[in-house]
N, C-alpha and C positions, 0 to 999 in steps of 0.2 A: 387781533388774530383773524385768521380767515385766509382766503383762497385771493390770489392777486385777480384783476379782471383779465377776461380772456384774452384781450389783445397784448396787454402786458406779458402774459405768461406764455404765449405764442413767440412775443418778440425774443424773450428770454430762452426759450427752448432751443432758437435758433444760433444763439450764442455759444454753446458749448462744440456745434458742430463748426464753427469759425475758429475755434482754439485747438480743439482735439486734432484738428487735420496736420498740425506742426508736430505732433508727437507720434511716437510707434508704441503700441504695446498699452493703449489705454484701456484702464481695469472699468472704472466708473466715473464719473461727474457728479459732484452735489453742487447744487445753486440754493443759495436763500437770499429773499429779498426781504428787508424790512424798512419801514417807515416812520420815523419819529419826527412830527411836526415837519421843518422844512427840510429835513435830512432822510434822503432817500440811501438807501443802502442796498448794493448787491455784493455778495461773497459767492466764489466758486473755488471749488477744492478738486483737482484735477488726480486722481489717483492712477500713478503710473507704476510700472513694473519696477520696484526697487526704490519708489520716491512718492513724494506728495507734494503738490503745487497749489498753495493756497493764495489767493488775489482778493483783495476788498476792493471796492471803488464807492465813493459818497458823491453825491450832488444833489441840487435842489431837483432835478427832473431824473427820474426812472430810467427813461429811455437814454440820457446822456450818460447815467452811471453804468448801463447795460455797455455803451460803445465804449466809455473809459476803460472798462474792464479788458475788454478785448485788446484795446490799444494796448 
């Protein structure tokens, strides 16, 4: 439990801006980061008008997982 390191949190905060620019009427974005041994996971749920988009991404490196999520 706990908050991610500030650099990782700031990097992840830039991520929704990179994805939401592709959609109109974004209501909100939820991001969850978790670590289990060597498995770094980030999940993003974008709530749009009329639908939700949920994307998970796993990698050994959290920064790579964040980039993979956007891709």
